[in-house]
N, C-alpha and C positions, 0 to 999 in steps of 0.2 A: 744959142746953145743947143737948141733942138736940131739946127741944121748940122752941127758937128757930130752929134750922135747918129744922124742918118748917114752922114758920109762914112763914119766908122763901121757902121753895120754893112754898108755897101762894099767896104774893103774886106771885111772878115768873110762874107759869104763866098766869094770866089776862091779865097784861099782855102776854105773848108772843102769846097767842092773839089778842088785840085788835090788836096791831101787824101781825101777819100778815094778819088779816082786812082791816084798812085798807089794806095794801100791795096785796092782791089786788083790792079795790075800785078803788083808784087805777089800777092797771094796766088793769082792765076799762073804766074810764071813759076813760082815755086811748086804749085801743084803739077804743072806740066813737066817740069824738070825731074821731080820724084817719081812721075809716072812713066817717063820715057825710058824704055829698056834698050840702052845703047852703051857700048863700052866707053865712049868719050864722055857721054853724060854721067855715067857712073864714076869715072875718074874726077869729073867736075864736082859731083856731089861730095866725094870723099875729101876733096881739097876744101870744099866750103865747111864741112863738118870739122875737119882738123883745125880750120882757122877760127871758127866761131865757137864751138863747144868748149874748148879749154878756157876761153875768156869769160865764159858765163857760169863758172863754178860758184861764184858769189850768189848769183840769181838762183841757182839750183839748191843753195845751201838750206833755205827754209823748207823746200819741198822734201830734200833728203832727211832733214830733221823730223819733219812730220811723219814721213815714211817709217823712219826708225822708231819714232815714238809709238806708232800703231803697231809695229812689229813687237816692241817691248811689251806693249799692253796685252797683245795676244799671247805672248809668252808668259806673261804674269797670270793670265786667266788659265792657261794650260797648267802652270805650276800650282795654282790655287786648287784646281780641280784634282790634280795628282796628289796634293797634300791631304785633301778631303778623303780621296779614295784610300790612301795610306793610313789615315787615321781610322777609317771604317775597318780596314783590314786588320789593323792592330788591336781594335776592340774585339773583333772576332777571334783573333789569335788568343787574346787574354781569356775569353770565355772557353776557347778549346783547351787552353793550358790548365785552367781551373778544372775542367772536366777530366783532363788527363790526370791531374793530381789526385782527384777524387777516386778515379778508377784505380790508380796505383796504391792509394791507401786501402781501398777495398780489397784489391788483390792481396795486399800484405795481411790484412785481417783474414782473408780466406786461407792463405798459406799458413798462418799461425793455427787456424782451425784444424788443418790437416797434419801439421808437423808436432803439435803438442803431444807428449808421451803421457798416457794415462794408464790406469790399471786395465789390463786386458780383459778383465771380468766385467768392466763398466762399458756397455754398449751406449749409443747415443743417437739422438734425434736432432737434427738441425732445423731451426725455425727462423722466419724473418720478423723482425720487430716491426709491428704494425703502428703502435701509438703508445704514448705514455699517459699516465693518469692526469697530468697537469695540475696536481694538487701539491702544495707546499708541505702538507702534513701526511701524505701518503705517496711514497715514491715506488712506482711499479710501472711495468710495461706489459704490452699485449703481444702474444706470439700467434702466428697463423697455424699452429698445431694444437690439437685438442684430444678429446677422448677417442675419436676415430683413429688417431695415431698412437694410441696406448699410453698417453700421458697420465700420470697419476700426481696427486697432491704430494708435496714434500720433496719432489725430485729436484736436485741441485741444477742450476743453469750456469754456463760459463761462456765468456767470449772466446777470442782466440788465445788468451793468456791466462786470465785469472777468474776467480769466482765472482759472479754477478749477483746471484740471489738464489731463491727457490720458488718452485711452483706452489702458488696459493690461489686455487680456483681454476676449475677445468670446465670448459664448455665442449660442445660436440666438435667445433672446428677451430677454436681459439682456447688459449690458457693465459692466465695472468702470472707474472713473476714479480714477487716482492723483492726489491733490491736490498742488498746488505746494508745500505744507508738508511733504510726505513727504521723508524722508532720501534716497530714490532719485531725487528730481526735481532735475535740473539744466537750467536753461533759459538760453540766451543772451538777454540783454536790452540795451536801449539807454536811457541816461538822458538825457532831454531838458531843457532846450534845448542842453546842452553836447555832446551826441552821444557821450558816453563809453560804451564797451562793457563789460559786466560779465556775471557768471554769478550767476543767482538760484538759491541752493542751499538746499532745504528742511532744516530741523533739528527737525521735529516741534513747532514753536512757531507761533503765529498770525502772527509776522512773520518771514519767512524772511530769510536773510542775503543780502547783496550782496558777492560776492567777485571779486577779480581786476579791480577797477576800474582802468582805463588810467591815469587822472590823478585821484586822490581829491581834489586841491585845487580842481578844476573843478566839483565837484558840491556841492550844498548841500540841506538838508532841505526838503521840498516839491517837489523836482524830479519830473517825470512819468517813469514807467517804462513802457516798451512792449517787446514782443518785437522782436528784431532780425532774425529769419528766418535767422541764421547756423546752419549745420549741417543745414538742411532739416527741423528738428524741428517748428518751428511757423511759420505764416505771419508776416510782419512787421507791426508796428504794432497788435498786439492789446494793449489796455490791460491792465496788471498792477497799477499802483498808484502810490504816491508814496513817495519816498525819506524815511527817517527815521533818527534816530540812537537806538540802543537804550540801555538802562541800562547795558550793558557797554562803551559807547563804540564799538560796531561799526555799520557801515552796514547798515541793514535795509529791508525794503519793507513799507509799510503797504498791505495788499491793498485793492483796491476791491471785490472780491467778498466778500460776507458768508458766510463758511464755516460759521458757527454756525447759520445757517437757510438751508439749501439745499433747495429744494422742486422747482425746475424747472431743468434745465440744457440748454444749446444746444450741440449737437456740430456743429462746423464741418468740412465736407467739404474737408479740405485735400489738394491734389494734390502729391505729392513733386516736387522739382525734378529735372531731368534730371542725372544724375551724369556728369561728364566722366572717363573712364577714361584717355584718352591726350591729354596736353596738346599733343602735335605737330600733332594735327588742327586746333587753333585757329590755327596758323601756316601752315597749308598755302597756298601761292600759288593764287590764282584762275586764273593763266595761266601756263603753262610754255612757254617758247620752245624750239622744235625746232632742234637743231644740223644744219647741212647734212651730208648723207651723203657719205663719201669714195668716190670712184669705185673700182671693183674692178679690180684688175690681174690679167692672166692670167699664169701661170707655166708656162714651157715645160718640156719633159721634162727638159732639161739643167740646170734650176734657175735660169735667167736670165729676168728680166721681160720680157715681150713688149709 
């Protein structure tokens, strides 16, 4: 048994050497043929390629598939990177869009500040809203204008459309505006077109109450509300808003001013009305007739008229 194994090994070794030698010779011949620069050899090479390569398509299929897979993977990576870049650019565009919307709204409010028609006798000072009080019981905002700008207590403040409140507290460089929604705000108003008088009372809600309406049957939702000028608190005919009925059934004002987004306020220089202390001066006659003077009589020493 051991002898048969030895004989088989002696038979395989020469065959292996022969095959290796033939393979080496074939590779050398192939190398030489592909390196020789001769027209005849070139034609021979083309003939070999045409005869061998088409028959080896099945052998190249895995290599081609792997190459295509690598190409697809690289393409997928490029697409993923482009998708990430596009998402980032879209996020940037959203932020720019939001900034553009805010600028457009700010421009609209500034245009409203310019275009609103007021009494030409009312001059104004425009200030920037710095901060609010942050208190649920006191609704007010701070402006960056104060005593150095000539601001006085009691002057009305408006945004681009409607009344916002009044000055209540003046510093050297800042001033505080009490909003019309504050509980301390009581403003005489007129409801148009009926001309009914009322009091706009703040109750810390976005829609303040309308109290003491002269004849509630003559007013309806949608009526225009303006300041009446009574009491000398505010000038007359400043727009406040529109009448609306609240969920509690009470008459309220839908303010024209946007109190949730106050950026610029216009303070009106309101000159107080002259107060009349003595009503009698209104009735004083322009001409007072003079009575004729009685002649003087001389009295003698004895007490008789002479």
